[in-house]
N, C-alpha and C positions, 0 to 999 in steps of 0.2 A: 270288623267283627265285634259282635256284642259279647261282653264278658258276663260272668256270673257275679252275684252278690252273695257273700257269705256273712251272715249276721251272727255274732257271738254275744249273747246277752241274756237278759232276764225275761222270765214269764211270770206274771202276777195275775191274780184275780182282783179286779178293782171293785171295791165296795163303796158306792157313791151315795151321799146324802145331799139333798138340795136344801140350802138355807138362805134366808133373806140376806144375812151378812155373816161373816166369819166371827166366831166368839173371841173375845179378849181373854188373856190369861186369867184363869180362875172362874171364867164365866161359862154358863150353860145356855145354849140356844136350842130351840126346837126345830127339827127338820120338817119340811112339808112332804106329805105323801109317804111312800115306802122307800126303803133303801133299794138301790139297783145294783145288779151284779154284772160286770162286763169283763171281757178279756182285756188284759193290759200288760204292763211291764215294758220297759224300753226296748228290749230285744224283740219281743213279740210284736209290739206296735210297729217298729221299724221294718221288720221282716214283712209284715202285712202291707205296709205302705210301698215297699220296694216291689212286691209282687203285683200290687194293683197298678203300679207304674210300668209294668210290662217286663220286669226283670225275671230271670231264672234265679230263684232264691233258695238257699239252704240255711237252716237255723240250727245253731248249736246252743244248748241251754239245759235246764233241768227243771223237772216238776216233781211233786210228791206222788207217792203211790196212793192217790185218792181220786175221787170223782171229778173235781175241778181240773186236775192235771190231765186225766184221760180225755175229758171233754175238750180241753184247750188244744191238745195235740190233734184231735179229730177235726176241730174247726179249722186249724191252720192247714192241715192236709187237704181239706175240701176246697180251700182257696188257692191250692197249687204250691204251697210252701213245703219243701222237703224237710221232714222232721226226723229223719233217720238218726241224727246225732243229738236228739233231745233225750237226755237220760231220765229215767224214773228212779228216784232216790227213796229206798225203803226207810221208814221211820221219820221222814220229814214231810211236812205239809207243803203244798204248792204255795209260793210266795203270795203275799197279799199287799194291796195298797189301800189305805183308808183315806178317802177323799171327800172333802166338802166342797161344794160348788155354790157360789153366792148368786145373787140376783143379776149381777153383771157378767156372769159366766166365768169369773175368776176362781181358781181353785187353790186349795191348801192340801198337801199330801204327806202322809206318813207311810213309809214302806217297811213291811216286815219281810225280810229276805227269804226265810224258809229254805226251800230246796235250792234257791239261787246261790246260797252260800256254799253249796257242794259242787258247783260247776268246776270241771277240771279242764286242763289245757288239751284241746283236740289236736290230732295230727292232721293237718290240712292236706288233703289228697287231690291231685289233679288240677291244682290251681297255679296260675302264673300271670304273666303280663296280660293286662286287660281286665283281670278280675279285680273286684273291690271287696275288701274285708271291712265290715262296719262294726264298730265296738262302742260300748257305753260303759258306765261305771256303777251299775247295780249288781255286778258280780265281783268276785275277789279281784283286787287290783293286780295281784301277781299273775293271774290268768290273763287279764287284759294285756299286761306288759309282754308276757311270753307269746301270746298270739300275734301282737303287733310286730314283734321282732321276727317271728317265723314267717308271717305274711310278707314282710319286706324282703326277707332273704329269698323268698320264692318269686319275687318280682311283682307281687300284688300291690295295688294301691290301698293304703290304709286310711280310712275315714274314721276319726275318733270323736265321738260326742262326749265331752267331759262333763257329764251330768249323771247323777248329782255330783257336784264338784268334789274332787279329791286331788291332792298334790301328786303329780305324775313324775316318774323318772324322766330326767331331761332328755335322754336318748329316745324314749318312747314318744314324747311330745314332738321331737324333731322328725320322727318318721311319718307323722300324720299329714295327709294332704287332701283335705284340710283337717285341723283341729277345730271342732265346732262348739261354740259356747254362746249362751245368751248374754245380754248386757250385764246381768248380775254376776254370772260365772266369770265373765271377762275381768271384772274387778278382783275376784279371788285369784284368778290366774296371774294377774299382774302382781298381786301381793306375794304369791308363791315364789316369784323370781324365775320361774321356768319360762323359757322363750321357745315357742313352737316354730317349726319350720314354715308352716303355713297356717294362718288364722282366719277363720270365718266367724264373725260375730253377728248374731241375729237380733233384730229389734222389733219383732212382731210385724204388724202391718206396715211399719215404717221401713221395712226392707232389711238389708244386711250390708256388711262390708266384708270383703275378702282380700286380705293383704292390703288393706287401706283403700281399695276401690269400692265405691258405693254402688249398690244395686237396689232398684226400687222394689217395694213389696207389692202385694195384691190387696187393695183396700177392701175392708169389710165394714159395712155400716154397723154401728153399735147395736142397733135393734136386731141384727142378724146373728150376733154372737150368742151362742147357746152354751158352749162349754169349751174352755181353752185346753182342757186335758188332752194331751197327745198331739197338740199342734206342732210342737218342736220335733216330735218323733216322725210325724208325717213329712215334715220338711227334710229330715235327715234320710229317711227311707227313699223318698223320691229323688233326692240329690244323688245318693249312691247309685240308684237305678240309671239315672241320666249319665253319670260318669262312666258306668260300666258299658253303656251304649255308645260311648265315644263322644258325648257332648262336651263342648267347651264350657268355660266357667259361666258365661252370661246365660247360655241356654239352660245349663244345669240349675242355676239359681232360679231362673224363671219358672221352671217346672216344679222346683221345690217350694217356691213361694205360693204357687197355685194350690199345691197339695196342702200346705199349712192353712191357707185361707178356707179351703173346703172343710178342713177338720174342725174349725171352730163353729161351724154351722150345724153340727150334729152333737148328740149326746154320746158320751163315751169316747175312749181313745182310739177306737178303730171303727171304720164303716162296717155296717152289718146288713148288707142288702138281702141276704138269703137266710142266714142262720139266726135264730133267736139268741139274745145274750146268754152267757153262761149262767 
């Protein structure tokens, strides 16, 4: 039986500037063309990726009482994501991410949390064994910890993407199956001294390791790399969808790697086949 994917995380408006190269500290560079505005945030990105991978998805998060927040909720709903538990927070702006993308498609990102900082712990209803709860760290860490514990108590599988990295309570790291980090976050995790129960480390096109077992990635020619923003989120969302559908590790990683490879071939953190960017 296929389970559900519940994503608890952030929703941001991504403001993207294209530059030939990223500026050095104290340096100003000129962007090419106009700034672009896309839907983003790790929660929204991963929810969209899981939905596109065929999962039944519910998103828990928060937006501001503003035009971007309303537009974002409508966009997700149009793609089949249940947004009933997305709060609208009066007096807060929808979160933003300020992103520069260089000529090689590599990005640099600053996140302004806005309404994401007001996300509260939901009461997970109707979930149990077979369902996957997917978390990241762009919302308050206390909420992440409480949701992970609640999900585990209900028999759900917890997939935790420890990004952007923050030191996790040891018991929360132990609940994740898997805890997902990239190679840079893996070093910070090691320095923190926290030992996860199950660890998946991604290496981009070079693949990943899951509890020490190596899995191949999906190669992408350098000329085809447009924007790496959201590639890790596409991986995590597709991974959660595959696990909720009952896939084993090898099959789930293969589907996730394919989604990540597709993500770097397009602009923005989410595919947008129908709707215009925010």
